[in-house]
C-alpha positions as CSV (number, residue, x, y, z in Angstrom):
1,M,18.1,-79.1,-40.2
2,R,16.5,-79.3,-36.8
3,F,13.4,-81.5,-36.5
4,G,11.4,-78.5,-35.2
5,S,12.1,-76.4,-38.3
6,L,11.2,-79.3,-40.6
7,A,8.0,-79.9,-38.6
8,R,7.0,-76.3,-38.8
9,F,7.8,-76.2,-42.5
10,S,5.6,-79.2,-43.2
11,V,2.7,-77.9,-41.1
12,V,2.8,-74.5,-42.9
13,G,2.9,-76.0,-46.4
14,L,0.1,-78.5,-45.6
15,M,-2.3,-76.1,-43.9
16,W,-1.9,-73.3,-46.4
17,G,-2.2,-75.8,-49.2
18,I,-5.6,-77.2,-48.1
19,S,-7.0,-73.8,-47.1
20,Y,-8.7,-73.6,-50.5
21,F,-11.1,-76.4,-49.5
22,W,-12.0,-74.7,-46.2
23,I,-12.5,-71.4,-47.9
24,K,-15.0,-73.0,-50.4
25,I,-17.1,-74.1,-47.4
26,V,-16.9,-70.7,-45.7
27,F,-18.1,-69.0,-48.9
28,Q,-21.4,-70.9,-48.7
29,G,-22.4,-68.5,-45.9
30,L,-20.1,-65.5,-46.1
31,N,-18.9,-63.1,-48.8
32,S,-15.2,-62.2,-49.2
33,A,-15.3,-59.1,-46.9
34,Q,-17.1,-60.9,-44.2
35,F,-14.8,-63.9,-44.5
36,S,-11.7,-61.7,-44.1
37,F,-13.1,-60.0,-41.1
38,F,-14.3,-63.0,-39.2
39,R,-11.3,-65.1,-40.1
40,I,-8.8,-62.6,-38.7
41,L,-11.1,-61.9,-35.7
42,V,-11.1,-65.6,-34.7
43,G,-7.4,-65.8,-35.3
44,A,-6.7,-62.7,-33.1
45,V,-8.8,-64.1,-30.2
46,A,-7.0,-67.5,-30.5
47,M,-3.6,-65.9,-30.5
48,L,-4.4,-63.6,-27.6
49,G,-5.2,-66.7,-25.7
50,V,-1.9,-68.3,-26.6
51,L,-0.1,-65.1,-25.6
52,L,-1.8,-65.0,-22.3
53,F,-1.0,-68.7,-21.7
54,S,2.6,-68.2,-22.6
55,G,3.0,-65.4,-20.0
56,T,4.3,-62.9,-22.6
57,R,2.9,-59.6,-23.7
58,L,2.5,-57.4,-26.7
59,P,5.2,-54.9,-27.6
60,R,5.1,-51.5,-25.9
61,R,7.3,-49.2,-28.1
62,P,5.4,-47.1,-30.6
63,K,8.2,-47.6,-33.2
64,V,7.8,-51.4,-33.1
65,W,4.0,-51.0,-33.5
66,G,4.6,-48.8,-36.5
67,Q,6.7,-51.5,-38.1
68,L,4.0,-54.1,-37.3
69,V,1.3,-51.9,-38.9
70,L,3.4,-51.6,-42.0
71,I,3.8,-55.4,-42.2
72,A,0.1,-55.9,-41.8
73,F,-0.6,-53.3,-44.5
74,L,1.8,-55.0,-47.0
75,A,0.6,-58.5,-46.3
76,N,-3.1,-58.0,-45.7
77,A,-4.5,-54.6,-46.5
78,L,-2.6,-53.6,-49.7
79,P,-3.6,-56.7,-51.7
80,V,-7.3,-56.2,-50.8
81,L,-7.1,-52.5,-51.6
82,L,-5.6,-53.2,-55.0
83,V,-8.3,-55.8,-55.8
84,E,-11.0,-53.2,-55.0
85,L,-9.3,-50.6,-57.2
86,V,-8.9,-52.9,-60.2
87,D,-12.2,-54.2,-61.5
88,D,-10.9,-57.3,-63.3
89,A,-8.4,-58.4,-60.6
90,L,-10.7,-61.1,-59.3
91,G,-11.2,-62.5,-62.8
92,A,-7.5,-63.1,-63.5
93,D,-6.4,-66.4,-64.9
94,A,-6.0,-68.9,-62.0
95,G,-2.7,-70.2,-63.3
96,M,-1.3,-66.7,-63.7
97,V,-2.4,-65.8,-60.1
98,S,-0.7,-69.0,-58.8
99,V,2.5,-68.1,-60.6
100,F,2.6,-64.7,-59.0
101,N,1.9,-66.2,-55.6
102,A,4.8,-68.6,-56.2
103,S,7.1,-65.7,-57.3
104,V,7.2,-64.3,-53.7
105,P,10.4,-66.2,-52.8
106,L,12.1,-64.6,-55.8
107,C,10.8,-61.2,-54.8
108,V,12.3,-61.8,-51.3
109,V,15.7,-62.6,-53.0
110,V,15.5,-59.5,-55.2
111,L,14.6,-57.2,-52.3
112,Y,17.2,-58.8,-50.1
113,L,20.0,-58.2,-52.7
114,V,18.8,-54.6,-53.2
115,R,18.8,-54.0,-49.4
116,R,22.1,-55.7,-48.8
117,R,24.3,-55.2,-51.7
118,T,27.3,-56.8,-49.9
119,G,25.3,-59.8,-48.8
120,R,25.7,-63.3,-50.2
121,L,23.0,-65.9,-50.5
122,P,24.1,-69.6,-50.8
123,L,24.1,-70.9,-54.3
124,T,22.1,-73.9,-53.4
125,L,19.4,-71.7,-52.0
126,L,19.3,-69.5,-55.1
127,A,19.3,-72.6,-57.3
128,G,16.5,-74.2,-55.3
129,L,14.3,-71.1,-55.5
130,L,14.8,-70.9,-59.2
131,V,14.2,-74.6,-59.8
132,G,11.1,-74.5,-57.6
133,F,9.7,-71.5,-59.6
134,A,10.4,-73.3,-62.8
135,G,8.4,-76.3,-61.5
136,V,5.5,-73.9,-60.7
137,L,5.6,-72.7,-64.3
138,V,5.4,-76.3,-65.6
139,L,2.6,-77.1,-63.2
140,Y,0.3,-74.2,-64.1
141,A,1.4,-73.5,-67.7
142,P,0.8,-69.7,-67.3
143,W,1.5,-69.1,-71.0
144,N,-2.1,-70.1,-71.6
145,A,-3.1,-66.8,-70.0
146,G,-2.0,-65.0,-73.1
147,A,-2.8,-61.2,-73.1
148,Q,-3.7,-61.3,-69.4
149,W,-0.1,-60.9,-68.6
150,L,-0.3,-57.3,-69.8
151,S,-3.5,-56.6,-67.9
152,A,-4.1,-54.5,-64.8
153,A,-4.9,-57.7,-62.9
154,A,-1.3,-59.0,-63.6
155,A,0.1,-55.7,-62.3
156,V,-2.0,-56.0,-59.1
157,N,-0.7,-59.5,-58.5
158,A,2.9,-58.4,-59.2
159,V,2.7,-55.6,-56.7
160,A,1.1,-57.9,-54.2
161,A,3.9,-60.4,-54.6
162,L,6.5,-57.7,-54.0
163,A,4.5,-56.5,-50.9
164,Y,4.5,-60.0,-49.5
165,G,8.2,-60.3,-50.0
166,W,8.9,-57.0,-48.3
167,S,6.7,-58.0,-45.3
168,M,8.8,-61.1,-44.8
169,L,12.0,-59.1,-44.7
170,L,10.5,-56.8,-42.2
171,M,9.4,-59.8,-40.1
172,E,12.9,-61.1,-40.1
173,K,14.2,-57.7,-39.0
174,L,11.7,-57.4,-36.1
175,M,12.7,-60.8,-34.7
176,R,16.3,-59.8,-34.2
177,P,17.6,-58.9,-30.7
178,V,17.7,-55.1,-31.4
179,A,14.0,-54.9,-32.3
180,E,12.4,-54.6,-28.8
181,A,14.6,-53.0,-26.1
182,G,17.4,-55.5,-26.7
183,Q,15.1,-58.5,-26.8
184,D,14.1,-60.4,-29.9
185,M,10.4,-60.6,-30.7
186,H,9.1,-64.1,-30.3
187,P,7.0,-65.5,-33.2
188,V,4.0,-65.8,-30.7
189,V,4.2,-62.0,-30.2
190,L,4.6,-61.2,-33.9
191,A,1.7,-63.5,-34.9
192,T,-0.6,-62.1,-32.2
193,S,0.3,-58.5,-33.0
194,Q,-0.4,-59.1,-36.7
195,A,-3.7,-60.7,-36.0
196,V,-4.8,-57.8,-33.8
197,I,-3.8,-55.2,-36.4
198,G,-5.4,-57.3,-39.1
199,V,-8.8,-57.0,-37.4
200,G,-8.6,-53.2,-37.8
201,W,-7.6,-53.5,-41.5
202,A,-10.5,-56.0,-42.1
203,A,-13.0,-53.8,-40.3
204,I,-12.0,-50.8,-42.5
205,N,-12.7,-52.9,-45.5
206,M,-16.1,-54.2,-44.3
207,P,-18.1,-51.2,-45.8
208,G,-16.7,-52.1,-49.2
209,G,-18.9,-55.3,-49.4
210,G,-19.3,-56.7,-45.9
211,F,-22.9,-55.5,-45.6
212,D,-24.2,-56.6,-49.0
213,R,-26.0,-59.5,-47.4
214,A,-26.4,-61.0,-43.9
215,P,-23.9,-63.8,-43.1
216,Q,-25.2,-67.4,-42.8
217,F,-23.5,-69.3,-40.0
218,S,-24.2,-72.9,-40.5
219,L,-22.4,-75.6,-38.6
220,A,-20.1,-76.3,-41.6
221,V,-19.4,-72.6,-42.1
222,V,-18.5,-72.1,-38.5
223,G,-16.3,-75.2,-38.4
224,A,-14.4,-74.1,-41.5
225,L,-14.1,-70.6,-40.1
226,L,-12.6,-71.9,-36.9
227,V,-10.0,-74.0,-38.8
228,L,-9.0,-71.1,-41.0
229,G,-9.0,-68.5,-38.1
230,V,-7.4,-70.5,-35.3
231,L,-5.0,-72.6,-37.3
232,N,-4.2,-70.9,-40.6
233,T,-4.4,-67.3,-39.5
234,G,-3.1,-67.8,-35.9
235,L,-1.0,-70.9,-35.1
236,V,0.2,-71.6,-38.7
237,Y,1.2,-68.0,-39.2
238,M,3.1,-68.2,-36.0
239,C,5.0,-71.3,-37.4
240,F,5.8,-69.3,-40.5
241,A,7.2,-66.4,-38.4
242,W,9.2,-69.0,-36.5
243,L,10.7,-70.3,-39.8
244,I,11.6,-66.8,-40.8
245,R,13.3,-66.2,-37.4
246,D,15.3,-69.4,-37.4
247,E,16.1,-69.7,-41.2
248,G,15.8,-66.2,-42.6
249,A,13.1,-64.9,-45.0
250,A,14.7,-66.3,-48.2
251,R,14.9,-69.9,-47.1
252,A,11.6,-69.8,-45.2
253,S,9.7,-68.5,-48.2
254,S,10.4,-71.7,-50.1
255,V,7.4,-73.1,-48.2
256,L,5.3,-71.2,-50.7
257,Y,6.3,-73.8,-53.3
258,V,4.8,-76.6,-51.3
259,V,1.4,-74.9,-51.3
260,P,0.5,-75.5,-55.0
261,V,1.6,-79.2,-54.7
262,V,-0.6,-79.8,-51.6
263,L,-3.5,-78.0,-53.3
264,T,-3.1,-80.1,-56.5
265,L,-2.9,-83.3,-54.6
266,G,-5.9,-82.3,-52.5
267,M,-7.9,-81.8,-55.7
268,V,-7.0,-85.3,-56.7
269,V,-8.1,-86.8,-53.4
270,L,-11.1,-84.7,-52.7
271,E,-12.4,-83.7,-56.1
272,N,-11.3,-86.6,-58.3
273,Y,-9.1,-84.3,-60.3
274,Q,-7.1,-86.1,-63.1
275,L,-3.5,-85.2,-63.2
276,S,-1.7,-84.7,-66.6
277,G,1.9,-85.7,-67.2
278,R,2.9,-82.0,-67.3
279,E,1.4,-81.5,-63.8
280,V,3.2,-84.5,-62.4
281,T,6.5,-83.3,-63.9
282,G,5.9,-79.8,-62.5
283,M,5.3,-81.1,-59.0
284,A,8.5,-83.2,-59.2
285,V,10.5,-80.2,-60.3
286,I,9.0,-78.2,-57.4
287,A,10.0,-80.9,-54.9
288,L,13.6,-80.9,-56.3
289,G,13.7,-77.1,-55.9
290,V,12.5,-77.2,-52.3
291,V,15.1,-79.9,-51.4
292,L,17.9,-77.8,-52.9
293,A,16.7,-74.6,-51.2
294,R,16.7,-76.3,-47.8
295,L,20.0,-78.2,-48.0
296,P,22.0,-77.5,-44.8
297,Q,24.8,-74.9,-45.3
298,R,28.4,-75.3,-44.0
299,T,28.5,-71.6,-43.3
300,P,25.5,-69.5,-42.2
301,A,23.8,-67.5,-44.9
302,T,24.0,-63.7,-44.4
303,D,20.2,-63.5,-44.3
304,T,20.0,-66.1,-41.5
305,P,19.6,-64.7,-37.9
306,P,22.2,-65.6,-35.3
307,A,22.2,-69.1,-34.0
308,R,19.9,-69.8,-31.0
309,P,19.9,-72.4,-28.3
310,P,18.4,-75.8,-29.5
311,A,15.6,-75.7,-27.0
312,E,12.8,-73.2,-27.0
313,P,12.0,-71.2,-23.8
314,A,9.8,-73.3,-21.5
315,S,7.2,-70.5,-21.2
316,M,6.5,-70.5,-25.0
317,P,4.2,-73.0,-26.7
318,T,5.7,-75.1,-29.4
319,A,4.0,-75.5,-32.5
320,R,0.6,-73.5,-39.6
């Protein structure tokens, strides 16, 4: 495993894992619709700056933009739309929601196998994803949710997980050499395009609750919004796209198992949360699963893009 991939994997897991604490600060002055809009707006402005600095440009072909719009719809707009349509979606059990979020890697594998019936995923990768998911089950004990597993909220989260998985496979496809006039789409371009499109989706959602009250922009709220917009929505998403390009969607998705571990440890450090033995065991199992999923393979996996030169182009910024 190259150092660059490991660094990007660590940054994505860390920043997405601690985003919960920044979001709590933002919600002191903004509601959910306002937060979604301003976060993606800040991220889009930041990524346009990175794109300008790198000397690259946005895609030109309408077909490519159509694919980018579909990715943004699956990853950003559809989950929000489903939450608006289902009244009790926001009240779903936190453990159940976390389990569905962590099921995205398995959704990627299922969709991958459906799309490529002749493909073969490494056994260590499959084992790692299954072990990691088992660790999430131990960490959150979702069986305590009881009848909520048969609720509309559970269905919403299941559809959202599948949508996220599908969006990752589409990202992998777009960053192959055939995507844009024979040239592969760089993660900077993909992240910037998604942020720009995301502003439009968030603006469409604003009338659904963004005007309920005036936003309150305190120093703390603005600071947290900048962290979430510039880093999590912009640069860290670029790192995640980079992982997908270099490792394939299935292996890159294992970073989603790191998120609950970072979140739980963050609660211990920042909120004096007391860990139980079950939670410690769950995190240990998750760590084992991540290690298995990321073991180097002797032969390239069929979902892994063609090998690239070890050095990134000089015009591109290195890194969510």
